[in-house]
Every structure is written in structure tokens, then in C-alpha cells.
C-alpha positions in Angstrom: 121.7 97.1 118.7 120.2 97.8 122.2 117.3 95.7 123.3 113.9 97.5 123.5 111.9 96.6 126.6 108.3 97.4 127.6 109.4 100.5 129.4 111.2 102.1 126.5 114.5 102.0 124.6 117.7 102.6 126.5 121.1 101.1 126.3 122.2 99.2 129.4 122.5 101.6 132.4 120.9 101.7 135.7 117.8 103.7 134.9 114.9 102.4 136.9 111.7 101.5 135.1 108.8 99.0 135.4 109.9 95.4 135.2 109.3 93.6 131.9 105.9 92.1 131.3 105.4 88.4 132.0 103.2 86.0 130.1 99.5 86.6 130.3 97.2 84.2 132.1 93.6 84.4 133.3 94.8 84.0 136.9 96.3 87.5 136.9 94.5 90.4 138.6 93.1 93.3 136.7 95.7 95.5 138.3 98.5 93.5 136.8 99.9 95.2 133.6 99.5 92.0 131.6 95.7 92.4 132.0 95.6 96.0 130.9 93.9 96.8 127.6 96.2 97.7 124.6 95.4 100.6 122.4 97.3 101.4 119.1 96.9 104.8 117.5 95.7 103.1 114.3 92.5 102.1 116.1 91.3 105.8 116.0 93.1 107.0 112.9 90.6 108.5 110.4 93.1 108.0 107.5 93.2 104.2 108.0 90.7 101.7 106.6 89.1 99.0 108.6 91.6 96.5 107.0 94.5 98.7 108.2 93.3 98.5 111.8 90.8 101.3 112.4 88.1 100.1 114.9 85.8 103.1 115.1 83.6 104.8 112.5 85.4 107.6 110.7 83.2 110.3 112.2 84.5 109.4 115.7 88.2 109.2 114.7 91.1 111.6 114.5 93.6 112.4 111.8 97.0 110.8 112.7 96.7 110.5 116.5 100.0 109.9 118.3 100.7 107.5 121.1 101.8 110.4 123.3 98.6 112.3 122.7 96.6 109.2 123.7 98.7 108.7 126.8 98.2 112.4 127.8 94.5 112.3 127.4 94.1 109.1 129.4 96.4 110.3 132.2 94.3 113.5 132.4 91.3 111.2 132.8 93.0 109.5 135.8 93.7 106.2 134.1 96.7 104.0 134.9 98.7 104.2 131.6 101.9 102.6 130.3 103.4 103.7 126.9 105.3 100.9 125.1 107.6 101.2 122.2 105.8 98.6 120.1 104.7 98.5 116.4 101.2 97.6 115.3 101.3 94.5 113.2 99.1 96.0 110.5 101.1 99.2 110.2 102.9 99.4 106.9 105.3 102.2 107.8 108.4 101.3 109.9 109.0 105.0 110.8 109.5 105.9 114.5 106.5 108.2 114.7 104.2 105.3 113.8 105.4 103.3 116.8 103.8 103.2 120.2 101.2 101.2 122.1 99.3 102.3 125.2 98.3 99.9 127.9 95.4 101.1 130.1 93.9 99.6 133.2 90.2 99.5 132.8 89.1 97.5 135.9 89.7 97.1 139.6 90.8 93.7 140.9 87.2 92.9 141.8 86.1 93.4 138.1 84.3 96.7 138.5 85.4 99.5 136.0 87.9 102.1 137.3 85.8 104.8 135.6 82.0 104.0 135.2 81.8 106.3 132.2 84.3 104.1 130.3 83.7 100.4 131.2 85.0 99.0 127.8 87.7 99.6 125.3 85.2 100.9 122.7 83.9 103.5 125.1 87.5 104.6 125.8 88.2 104.8 122.0 85.1 107.0 121.6 86.3 109.2 124.4 89.7 109.5 122.7 88.1 110.4 119.4 86.2 113.3 121.1 89.0 114.6 123.3 92.2 114.5 121.1 91.0 117.1 118.6 90.4 119.5 121.6 94.1 119.3 122.7 96.0 122.6 122.7 98.7 121.0 120.5 96.0 120.2 117.9 94.4 123.7 118.1 97.6 125.6 117.5 99.0 123.2 114.8 96.1 123.6 112.3 96.8 127.3 111.1 100.5 126.5 110.6 99.7 123.5 108.4 97.3 125.5 106.3 100.0 128.2 105.7 102.7 125.6 104.9 100.4 123.9 102.4 99.4 127.1 100.7 103.0 128.4 100.4 104.4 125.1 99.1 101.8 124.7 96.3 102.2 128.4 95.2 106.0 128.1 94.6 106.0 125.0 92.4 106.6 125.6 88.7 108.6 122.6 87.6 108.5 121.1 84.2 106.9 117.7 83.7 108.6 114.9 81.9 111.6 112.6 82.1 114.3 115.1 81.2 117.1 114.7 78.8 118.3 111.2 78.0 122.0 110.5 77.6 
């Protein structure tokens, strides 16, 4: 099995990527990736409970946000972003689409926020909750899901019960 590093899974090879993260210490500058804030998709997932890792009120959350969607929104807002192939400790499912962690730089080295509108992690999570539903991928996906759900329920006429015992 190939090792999975902070910059993504790849087997050996000479592909250039960011160097692996070092141990965190308070001496590091805010521009060092170790000091960047971590965001897991579960933080803003409306379908999760607080115990399962949701950090915002349900009204401000999104249905099943993906790590790539969060990365795209933050890059569009001119944040320094790093997508890591990590799993949230409270996530029950081990499926690949539930993996992903985003590191975001919130502050300059002198301690001032990079973006004065979003000085904290919570303000950034609120921004993500507002912005992700407006993505084009979310706008076009909704009618297809409605059609698939309607057609799949209409065609089911299976018998209930255990079937024949042998």
C-alpha cells in the first residue's frame, strides 16, 4: 500500500508537491502551513448532528458538502488553501468521498486577518454555508436528483417478506 502524504496519494514517483507538514509549535509563523486552520466538510454538513461534528446551526449548513467544493469556494475568495487526503475522526463512513480536509491560512505573519470579512474560523464556516449552495455544480445537480428519485420510487413493486424457506 502506498503511503498517503499531506499533498495527496501517489505511489513513489518524482511528482513535485508541497513538503510534508512538520510538528506544530507556537513559534511558527501564521504563513507556515502548520498554523493554518483545518476545516472538515462535516463542520458544515446539515445532515450531521453536533455529536457527529457539525459546528454551525443547521440553517447555515449545506447538504453533504465536499472537500473540493470547500476548496473551490475558498480559492475563489483568494485564500491560501491546501487540500489534504485525511479522514475526520468522527466520520463513521470510510468511503473515499467522505475523506478530505482543507487547511486555510487566516492570518498574516503579523497576526492581522488576511481577509477582514473573515477573521475567524466560524466566520469562514458561515461564508461557506452561504456560498456553496450557489455553486453552479449545485444548481444543475438538483433537477437531476429530483428526476432520479421520482423514477426510482415509481418502478418498485416488490413483494415484502422473507421468501421461500428451504
